[in-house]
N, C-alpha and C positions, 0 to 999 in steps of 0.2 A: 574473634575478626570479622566471622562470616557477619553475625547478628550486625551490623554495622554498615556491611555491603549490603545487607537487606533491608535494614531501616534504609538507607539510602537512595536506593531502588525504589520501594514504594514510594516513598517519598519525591520523583522524579516522574514517578506516575499519578500520582495525584495530581499533576501541577503540567500537563504536557504543553512544548513550546505552540505554541502556531507558525505553523509552515507559509511562506511566500511557494507556491508551488506552480514550476511554468511546464507550459507541455512544450516537448520539444521532438516534432515529429519529425525531423530526418532522423533523427536519433530513435525512435519508436518508442520513447521514454517520457515520462511525468518525474520532473528532478527539483530538486531542495536541493540550498547551500545550507551544510550543517555543519558548527563547528570547523568552517574554514575548507572543509569538502562537501562533495556533492554525494545525497540519500537520494534513489530512484525505484523507481517501478520502469519496469519495460515490458513492453509488448508487440503481438502481431495481429497483421489485419488480416483474416481467416476470409473464404468465402460465404456469402450468406449475412452479410453484417455480425461476423462475430471474430471475436476482439480475444484473443488468448495473452493475459495476462500473466509471463513467465518467469519474472522473476522479480526481486525485491534484493536493495542492497542500500543498506544503512553504517555508513563508518560505526568503527567497533565502541569509540569510544561518547556514541549517540543512542548506541541501542539501550532498548527499554524503557524509550523517552516515549513511546508510542507515537514516531514518524512514520515505521512502514504502514501503521492502521492510517494516519493521516495519510498517505501518497495512497494508500488499497483504494477508500473511501473516494477522493477525487479522481480515481482512475474507473472507479465504477459509478461513481456521477456523471463521469465523461461518458462511458460508456450509454447509460439511462438516459441517456440528454438527444443523445445521436441515432438513437433506435437498436442499438445491438444488444448482441448477447454476451455470455461471457464462458471461456474456458480458461477455468483455474487450474491452467499447469505448475503453479508457483505453492509451493506445499503452504507457505506463509497466507495466500492468496485463497486457498477451500479453506484455512481454519477461519480465517476472517468470514469468510460466508457462513459456512456453519454457527459462529456466533450474531450473526448481526441477522435475523430474516424477512428486515427492510431488503434485503438485494438479493433475496433467494431467487424471484423471477427473471433474474438474467442470466442466470446460469445456462447454462444449456445442459438439457437434461434430465432440469429440476423435480 
């Protein structure tokens, strides 16, 4: 059974769902509807054009499909386009930045 779950997970990772991500500035987050629920990445704007990416959430049934990565990439592109630097206080975002050198210059203290 474990190998079946592993194979299913791998298949989902090979074909990530393309999300329609929206900015919800009042909630300070980027969000997308997934499986009838909301996945999101939250942020705080700090002094000096700094965006702290502090939390990602993906509904349990949708995890492992690249959703958190798409939300993180979207938030990083938002930061880049507006001249923000990023503090990745969310462990997922920190790991994402470590795996994606194209965004490393955004990290505060890189």
